[in-house]
C-alpha atoms as a printed R data frame, in Angstrom:
    type eleno elety resid chain resno       x      y       z
1   ATOM     1    CA   MET     A     1  -7.747 35.873 -38.181
2   ATOM     2    CA   SER     A     2 -10.839 35.945 -40.819
3   ATOM     3    CA   GLY     A     3 -14.101 34.979 -39.435
4   ATOM     4    CA   THR     A     4 -13.527 35.169 -36.029
5   ATOM     5    CA   VAL     A     5 -15.088 37.690 -33.615
6   ATOM     6    CA   PRO     A     6 -13.361 39.625 -30.191
7   ATOM     7    CA   GLY     A     7 -15.318 37.551 -27.469
8   ATOM     8    CA   ARG     A     8 -16.700 40.736 -25.792
9   ATOM     9    CA   ASP     A     9 -18.552 41.968 -29.349
10  ATOM    10    CA   ARG     A    10 -19.493 38.216 -29.518
11  ATOM    11    CA   VAL     A    11 -20.916 37.836 -25.966
12  ATOM    12    CA   ALA     A    12 -22.667 41.369 -26.778
13  ATOM    13    CA   CYS     A    13 -24.410 40.194 -29.626
14  ATOM    14    CA   ARG     A    14 -25.611 36.987 -28.138
15  ATOM    15    CA   GLU     A    15 -26.455 38.967 -24.712
16  ATOM    16    CA   SER     A    16 -28.996 40.815 -27.339
17  ATOM    17    CA   ALA     A    17 -30.615 38.119 -29.034
18  ATOM    18    CA   GLY     A    18 -31.514 36.448 -26.277
19  ATOM    19    CA   ARG     A    19 -33.656 39.383 -24.483
20  ATOM    20    CA   VAL     A    20 -37.132 38.951 -24.020
21  ATOM    21    CA   GLY     A    21 -39.929 41.227 -23.495
22  ATOM    22    CA   ALA     A    22 -41.456 44.223 -25.330
23  ATOM    23    CA   MET     A    23 -43.978 46.965 -24.792
24  ATOM    24    CA   MET     A    24 -47.320 45.541 -23.900
25  ATOM    25    CA   GLY     A    25 -49.671 45.613 -26.808
26  ATOM    26    CA   ARG     A    26 -52.131 48.309 -25.125
27  ATOM    27    CA   GLN     A    27 -49.009 51.059 -25.248
28  ATOM    28    CA   HIS     A    28 -47.607 50.045 -28.673
29  ATOM    29    CA   ALA     A    29 -51.871 51.028 -29.891
30  ATOM    30    CA   CYS     A    30 -52.006 53.929 -28.046
31  ATOM    31    CA   CYS     A    31 -48.887 54.846 -29.914
32  ATOM    32    CA   GLY     A    32 -49.841 54.414 -33.219
33  ATOM    33    CA   LEU     A    33 -53.026 56.451 -32.191
34  ATOM    34    CA   LEU     A    34 -50.535 59.116 -31.275
35  ATOM    35    CA   VAL     A    35 -48.638 58.786 -34.793
36  ATOM    36    CA   GLY     A    36 -52.043 58.688 -36.866
37  ATOM    37    CA   VAL     A    37 -53.664 61.939 -34.998
38  ATOM    38    CA   ALA     A    38 -50.448 63.850 -35.769
39  ATOM    39    CA   LEU     A    39 -50.526 62.651 -39.352
40  ATOM    40    CA   ALA     A    40 -53.943 63.361 -39.506
41  ATOM    41    CA   GLY     A    41 -53.102 66.763 -38.249
42  ATOM    42    CA   LEU     A    42 -50.532 67.062 -40.477
43  ATOM    43    CA   VAL     A    43 -52.677 66.672 -43.322
44  ATOM    44    CA   PRO     A    44 -55.481 68.935 -42.775
45  ATOM    45    CA   SER     A    45 -56.992 69.182 -46.011
46  ATOM    46    CA   ALA     A    46 -57.801 65.719 -46.057
47  ATOM    47    CA   PRO     A    47 -61.735 64.852 -45.131
48  ATOM    48    CA   LEU     A    48 -62.292 64.387 -41.883
49  ATOM    49    CA   PRO     A    49 -63.507 60.684 -42.506
50  ATOM    50    CA   VAL     A    50 -60.797 60.214 -44.295
51  ATOM    51    CA   ARG     A    51 -58.554 61.761 -41.024
52  ATOM    52    CA   GLY     A    52 -60.560 59.164 -38.919
53  ATOM    53    CA   LEU     A    53 -59.434 56.272 -40.715
54  ATOM    54    CA   VAL     A    54 -55.899 57.386 -40.332
55  ATOM    55    CA   VAL     A    55 -56.114 57.781 -36.942
56  ATOM    56    CA   ALA     A    56 -57.627 54.013 -36.454
57  ATOM    57    CA   VAL     A    57 -55.060 52.413 -39.059
58  ATOM    58    CA   ALA     A    58 -52.002 53.608 -37.711
59  ATOM    59    CA   GLY     A    59 -53.389 52.396 -34.203
60  ATOM    60    CA   GLY     A    60 -54.419 48.998 -35.608
61  ATOM    61    CA   ALA     A    61 -50.443 48.761 -37.602
62  ATOM    62    CA   ALA     A    62 -48.733 49.863 -34.423
63  ATOM    63    CA   LEU     A    63 -49.597 45.955 -33.537
64  ATOM    64    CA   LEU     A    64 -48.492 44.071 -36.732
65  ATOM    65    CA   PRO     A    65 -44.323 44.047 -36.248
66  ATOM    66    CA   ASP     A    66 -45.399 41.110 -33.325
67  ATOM    67    CA   LEU     A    67 -46.804 39.367 -36.293
68  ATOM    68    CA   ASP     A    68 -43.367 36.991 -36.395
69  ATOM    69    CA   HIS     A    69 -44.363 35.397 -33.009
70  ATOM    70    CA   PRO     A    70 -47.389 33.045 -32.623
71  ATOM    71    CA   GLY     A    71 -48.240 34.511 -29.026
72  ATOM    72    CA   ALA     A    72 -48.573 38.015 -29.965
73  ATOM    73    CA   THR     A    73 -51.839 40.336 -30.150
74  ATOM    74    CA   ALA     A    74 -52.079 40.289 -34.034
75  ATOM    75    CA   ALA     A    75 -51.386 36.258 -34.061
76  ATOM    76    CA   ARG     A    76 -54.185 36.148 -32.095
77  ATOM    77    CA   SER     A    77 -56.849 38.966 -33.892
78  ATOM    78    CA   LEU     A    78 -58.388 35.972 -36.288
79  ATOM    79    CA   GLY     A    79 -57.608 32.620 -34.673
80  ATOM    80    CA   LEU     A    80 -56.320 30.026 -36.371
81  ATOM    81    CA   LEU     A    81 -55.596 31.980 -39.921
82  ATOM    82    CA   THR     A    82 -53.561 34.647 -38.250
83  ATOM    83    CA   ARG     A    83 -51.509 32.248 -36.164
84  ATOM    84    CA   VAL     A    84 -50.395 30.731 -39.183
85  ATOM    85    CA   ILE     A    85 -49.637 33.882 -40.814
86  ATOM    86    CA   ALA     A    86 -47.640 34.119 -37.575
87  ATOM    87    CA   HIS     A    87 -45.681 30.953 -37.955
88  ATOM    88    CA   ALA     A    88 -44.632 31.876 -41.878
89  ATOM    89    CA   VAL     A    89 -43.941 35.194 -41.155
90  ATOM    90    CA   ASP     A    90 -41.580 33.576 -38.161
91  ATOM    91    CA   TRP     A    91 -39.891 31.004 -40.349
92  ATOM    92    CA   VAL     A    92 -39.260 33.655 -42.865
93  ATOM    93    CA   SER     A    93 -37.656 36.181 -40.664
94  ATOM    94    CA   LEU     A    94 -35.615 33.417 -39.516
95  ATOM    95    CA   THR     A    95 -34.422 32.604 -42.543
96  ATOM    96    CA   VAL     A    96 -33.679 36.113 -43.802
97  ATOM    97    CA   TYR     A    97 -31.905 36.441 -40.477
98  ATOM    98    CA   HIS     A    98 -29.467 33.437 -41.197
99  ATOM    99    CA   ALA     A    99 -29.131 34.646 -44.540
100 ATOM   100    CA   THR     A   100 -27.718 38.270 -43.342
101 ATOM   101    CA   ARG     A   101 -26.292 37.171 -40.582
102 ATOM   102    CA   ALA     A   102 -22.627 38.403 -39.933
103 ATOM   103    CA   PRO     A   103 -20.074 36.459 -37.746
104 ATOM   104    CA   GLY     A   104 -20.737 38.223 -34.379
105 ATOM   105    CA   ASP     A   105 -24.501 36.948 -34.813
106 ATOM   106    CA   PRO     A   106 -25.450 33.996 -32.998
107 ATOM   107    CA   ALA     A   107 -25.952 30.977 -35.243
108 ATOM   108    CA   GLU     A   108 -27.983 28.997 -32.997
109 ATOM   109    CA   ARG     A   109 -31.031 31.861 -33.134
110 ATOM   110    CA   ARG     A   110 -34.028 29.405 -33.446
111 ATOM   111    CA   SER     A   111 -36.869 31.969 -34.017
112 ATOM   112    CA   GLY     A   112 -37.657 35.217 -36.107
113 ATOM   113    CA   HIS     A   113 -38.970 37.450 -33.316
114 ATOM   114    CA   ARG     A   114 -37.697 40.762 -33.079
115 ATOM   115    CA   THR     A   115 -35.963 40.221 -36.470
116 ATOM   116    CA   LEU     A   116 -37.348 41.155 -39.802
117 ATOM   117    CA   THR     A   117 -40.369 42.926 -38.567
118 ATOM   118    CA   HIS     A   118 -38.190 45.081 -36.345
119 ATOM   119    CA   THR     A   119 -36.285 46.744 -38.595
120 ATOM   120    CA   VAL     A   120 -36.611 49.741 -40.707
121 ATOM   121    CA   PRO     A   121 -37.455 48.383 -44.424
122 ATOM   122    CA   GLY     A   122 -39.426 45.736 -42.317
123 ATOM   123    CA   CYS     A   123 -41.987 48.213 -41.465
124 ATOM   124    CA   LEU     A   124 -42.101 50.396 -44.651
125 ATOM   125    CA   LEU     A   125 -42.803 46.556 -46.181
126 ATOM   126    CA   PRO     A   126 -46.588 46.776 -45.381
127 ATOM   127    CA   GLY     A   127 -47.475 49.789 -46.563
128 ATOM   128    CA   LEU     A   128 -45.622 49.653 -49.884
129 ATOM   129    CA   LEU     A   129 -47.094 46.309 -50.009
130 ATOM   130    CA   LEU     A   130 -50.712 48.049 -49.625
131 ATOM   131    CA   THR     A   131 -49.700 50.450 -52.442
132 ATOM   132    CA   VAL     A   132 -49.373 47.777 -54.501
133 ATOM   133    CA   ALA     A   133 -52.479 46.023 -53.826
134 ATOM   134    CA   GLY     A   134 -54.642 49.270 -53.511
135 ATOM   135    CA   LEU     A   135 -53.691 49.797 -57.274
136 ATOM   136    CA   LEU     A   136 -54.436 46.473 -58.511
137 ATOM   137    CA   TRP     A   137 -57.129 45.858 -56.196
138 ATOM   138    CA   PRO     A   138 -58.708 48.689 -54.561
139 ATOM   139    CA   VAL     A   139 -61.115 46.920 -52.708
140 ATOM   140    CA   SER     A   140 -58.195 45.367 -50.837
141 ATOM   141    CA   LEU     A   141 -57.697 48.616 -49.079
142 ATOM   142    CA   ALA     A   142 -60.946 48.280 -47.541
143 ATOM   143    CA   VAL     A   143 -60.662 45.379 -46.162
144 ATOM   144    CA   ALA     A   144 -56.647 46.230 -45.339
145 ATOM   145    CA   CYS     A   145 -58.489 48.514 -42.931
146 ATOM   146    CA   SER     A   146 -61.368 46.622 -41.329
147 ATOM   147    CA   LEU     A   147 -58.647 44.314 -40.017
148 ATOM   148    CA   LEU     A   148 -55.929 46.851 -38.810
149 ATOM   149    CA   THR     A   149 -59.083 48.600 -37.182
150 ATOM   150    CA   GLY     A   150 -60.587 45.617 -35.438
151 ATOM   151    CA   LEU     A   151 -56.636 44.949 -34.459
152 ATOM   152    CA   LEU     A   152 -56.335 48.057 -32.577
153 ATOM   153    CA   ALA     A   153 -59.704 47.118 -31.031
154 ATOM   154    CA   LEU     A   154 -58.028 44.203 -29.758
155 ATOM   155    CA   GLY     A   155 -54.846 45.611 -28.635
156 ATOM   156    CA   LEU     A   156 -57.202 48.057 -26.673
157 ATOM   157    CA   ARG     A   157 -59.397 45.350 -25.581
158 ATOM   158    CA   ARG     A   158 -62.478 47.839 -26.451
159 ATOM   159    CA   ALA     A   159 -65.583 45.987 -28.471
160 ATOM   160    CA   GLY     A   160 -63.298 44.277 -31.142
161 ATOM   161    CA   LEU     A   161 -66.055 41.937 -33.235
162 ATOM   162    CA   LEU     A   162 -68.112 45.288 -32.959
163 ATOM   163    CA   LEU     A   163 -65.486 47.631 -34.136
164 ATOM   164    CA   LEU     A   164 -64.369 44.999 -36.785
165 ATOM   165    CA   VAL     A   165 -67.961 45.270 -38.257
166 ATOM   166    CA   VAL     A   166 -68.632 48.958 -38.323
167 ATOM   167    CA   SER     A   167 -65.002 49.482 -39.762
168 ATOM   168    CA   SER     A   168 -65.898 47.652 -42.617
169 ATOM   169    CA   VAL     A   169 -68.628 49.718 -43.329
170 ATOM   170    CA   VAL     A   170 -66.780 52.936 -42.501
171 ATOM   171    CA   SER     A   171 -63.549 52.091 -44.638
172 ATOM   172    CA   TRP     A   172 -65.652 51.107 -47.412
173 ATOM   173    CA   TRP     A   173 -67.521 54.071 -47.623
174 ATOM   174    CA   THR     A   174 -64.714 56.686 -46.719
175 ATOM   175    CA   LEU     A   175 -62.502 54.546 -49.302
176 ATOM   176    CA   THR     A   176 -65.234 54.761 -52.277
177 ATOM   177    CA   THR     A   177 -66.082 58.562 -51.070
178 ATOM   178    CA   TYR     A   178 -62.440 59.621 -50.974
179 ATOM   179    CA   PRO     A   179 -61.004 57.356 -53.724
180 ATOM   180    CA   GLY     A   180 -57.972 60.109 -54.085
181 ATOM   181    CA   TRP     A   181 -56.869 59.878 -50.363
182 ATOM   182    CA   TRP     A   182 -56.174 56.364 -50.631
183 ATOM   183    CA   TRP     A   183 -52.374 56.885 -50.173
184 ATOM   184    CA   LEU     A   184 -52.795 58.619 -46.892
185 ATOM   185    CA   VAL     A   185 -53.912 55.070 -45.643
186 ATOM   186    CA   SER     A   186 -50.839 53.280 -47.014
187 ATOM   187    CA   VAL     A   187 -48.884 56.102 -45.433
188 ATOM   188    CA   ALA     A   188 -50.725 55.857 -41.691
189 ATOM   189    CA   VAL     A   189 -49.907 51.696 -42.309
190 ATOM   190    CA   SER     A   190 -45.563 52.720 -42.348
191 ATOM   191    CA   CYS     A   191 -45.778 54.682 -39.748
192 ATOM   192    CA   GLY     A   192 -47.699 52.660 -37.106
193 ATOM   193    CA   CYS     A   193 -45.231 49.812 -37.578
194 ATOM   194    CA   LEU     A   194 -42.121 52.454 -37.652
195 ATOM   195    CA   VAL     A   195 -43.863 53.739 -34.202
196 ATOM   196    CA   HIS     A   196 -43.965 49.860 -33.000
197 ATOM   197    CA   LEU     A   197 -40.015 50.148 -33.457
198 ATOM   198    CA   ALA     A   198 -39.666 53.040 -31.179
199 ATOM   199    CA   GLY     A   199 -41.662 52.091 -28.103
200 ATOM   200    CA   ASP     A   200 -39.617 48.475 -28.158
201 ATOM   201    CA   TRP     A   201 -36.268 50.791 -28.422
202 ATOM   202    CA   VAL     A   202 -37.214 52.341 -25.305
203 ATOM   203    CA   THR     A   203 -37.647 48.867 -23.501
204 ATOM   204    CA   GLU     A   204 -34.588 46.440 -22.220
205 ATOM   205    CA   ALA     A   205 -36.020 44.335 -25.398
206 ATOM   206    CA   GLY     A   206 -34.497 46.347 -27.976
207 ATOM   207    CA   VAL     A   207 -34.404 46.281 -32.003
208 ATOM   208    CA   PRO     A   208 -32.202 45.728 -35.061
209 ATOM   209    CA   LEU     A   209 -32.533 49.398 -35.495
210 ATOM   210    CA   LEU     A   210 -29.475 49.434 -37.987
211 ATOM   211    CA   TRP     A   211 -29.965 46.308 -39.928
212 ATOM   212    CA   PRO     A   212 -28.638 45.998 -42.693
213 ATOM   213    CA   LEU     A   213 -25.537 47.522 -41.955
214 ATOM   214    CA   GLN     A   214 -23.438 45.829 -39.899
215 ATOM   215    CA   SER     A   215 -22.088 47.362 -36.537
216 ATOM   216    CA   GLU     A   216 -19.067 45.330 -34.573
217 ATOM   217    CA   GLN     A   217 -19.125 42.441 -36.945
218 ATOM   218    CA   CYS     A   218 -23.047 41.687 -35.283
219 ATOM   219    CA   ARG     A   219 -25.662 42.802 -38.411
220 ATOM   220    CA   TRP     A   220 -28.352 41.762 -35.847
221 ATOM   221    CA   ARG     A   221 -27.692 43.850 -32.363
222 ATOM   222    CA   LEU     A   222 -30.263 44.846 -30.942
223 ATOM   223    CA   LEU     A   223 -30.299 48.557 -29.613
224 ATOM   224    CA   THR     A   224 -32.160 49.881 -26.863
225 ATOM   225    CA   ALA     A   225 -32.252 54.170 -26.068
226 ATOM   226    CA   PRO     A   226 -30.114 55.701 -23.309
227 ATOM   227    CA   VAL     A   227 -32.805 55.265 -20.830
228 ATOM   228    CA   THR     A   228 -35.045 52.248 -20.792
229 ATOM   229    CA   PHE     A   229 -37.594 50.535 -18.420
230 ATOM   230    CA   PRO     A   230 -38.619 46.991 -18.379
231 ATOM   231    CA   ALA     A   231 -41.682 46.060 -20.236
232 ATOM   232    CA   GLY     A   232 -44.386 45.097 -18.340
233 ATOM   233    CA   SER     A   233 -43.437 47.418 -15.220
234 ATOM   234    CA   PRO     A   234 -45.002 49.825 -12.832
235 ATOM   235    CA   VAL     A   235 -42.672 52.303 -15.213
236 ATOM   236    CA   GLU     A   236 -44.585 51.290 -18.215
237 ATOM   237    CA   THR     A   237 -48.233 50.320 -16.594
238 ATOM   238    CA   GLN     A   238 -48.004 53.508 -14.168
239 ATOM   239    CA   ILE     A   239 -45.948 56.425 -15.686
240 ATOM   240    CA   VAL     A   240 -45.553 55.596 -19.478
241 ATOM   241    CA   ALA     A   241 -49.305 54.705 -20.037
242 ATOM   242    CA   PRO     A   242 -50.414 57.305 -18.760
243 ATOM   243    CA   LEU     A   243 -47.907 59.714 -20.865
244 ATOM   244    CA   LEU     A   244 -49.549 58.239 -23.556
245 ATOM   245    CA   LEU     A   245 -53.260 59.047 -22.730
246 ATOM   246    CA   LEU     A   246 -52.410 62.103 -21.869
247 ATOM   247    CA   GLY     A   247 -50.244 62.899 -25.208
248 ATOM   248    CA   LEU     A   248 -52.707 61.388 -26.994
249 ATOM   249    CA   LEU     A   249 -56.027 63.873 -25.514
250 ATOM   250    CA   VAL     A   250 -53.513 67.036 -26.536
251 ATOM   251    CA   GLU     A   251 -52.542 65.797 -29.703
252 ATOM   252    CA   ALA     A   252 -56.398 65.268 -30.604
253 ATOM   253    CA   PHE     A   253 -57.228 68.590 -29.494
254 ATOM   254    CA   TRP     A   254 -54.093 69.899 -31.739
255 ATOM   255    CA   ALA     A   255 -55.433 68.663 -34.455
256 ATOM   256    CA   THR     A   256 -58.621 69.744 -34.483
257 ATOM   257    CA   GLY     A   257 -57.926 73.271 -33.562
258 ATOM   258    CA   LEU     A   258 -59.422 72.945 -30.078
259 ATOM   259    CA   LEU     A   259 -56.002 73.420 -28.831
260 ATOM   260    CA   GLY     A   260 -55.685 76.931 -30.272
261 ATOM   261    CA   ALA     A   261 -58.955 78.049 -28.891
262 ATOM   262    CA   VAL     A   262 -58.196 76.815 -25.740
263 ATOM   263    CA   VAL     A   263 -54.965 78.797 -25.221
264 ATOM   264    CA   ALA     A   264 -56.508 81.700 -26.855
265 ATOM   265    CA   ALA     A   265 -59.600 81.108 -24.156
266 ATOM   266    CA   VAL     A   266 -57.367 81.041 -20.653
267 ATOM   267    CA   SER     A   267 -54.903 83.809 -22.392
268 ATOM   268    CA   PRO     A   268 -54.549 87.151 -20.897
269 ATOM   269    CA   GLU     A   269 -55.870 89.643 -23.664
270 ATOM   270    CA   VAL     A   270 -52.714 91.781 -24.603
271 ATOM   271    CA   SER     A   271 -53.286 95.251 -24.987
272 ATOM   272    CA   GLY     A   272 -52.327 96.734 -28.233
């Protein structure tokens, strides 16, 4: 009949919507740094200060999608201000959820967490908004970079206030000295948000990766990777986290050209 959903599909959608637990903030930040280093390495013509700023911005942006939850790291970054913003984002996300949900999506959902900001369009939106803001008010780019760098420090739990002050000065100097590279900052923001999705995708939390497409009469089904791990489990803290740090180190060597130098130094010479 019209509007009905097979019981198994409806249960699957409800179970997905009820999952809790996502990758920890520190691991999200490390994932953002990874994608930031990769992006900086792919644009070697960019000045070194710009590439450094891109790495930091991507790391901070990797925490942005959780701004739909008042208790997340991003929501606590600026105290009352970001908590209010988090409640607003939660309300908007929940409104979009109910406006676009399919028959199989639960109607009783009361939280917007892990909905709109955890979709591909939702992750591209911050970069687009920053692009528009940067074209209209260039100073907004420096402000955004400062806040995102401070958010990175909060996610890593290292020198938050100090890094916020230092990044404000460095961001302003970098973007005024090299104004032609402002677009790379917007790309870094969207890339950081997208890598957040990848992080939650490999945990048992899942993300609505197909939205706004409909699958099995569900539009907000939370999809997971073929192999997942529980968020906050020893797998994440003792295996995933060290691997992220190792990957970050290798990427840093690659982006700076040191990896090639090390390989050349340890490789045996090949005679002609």
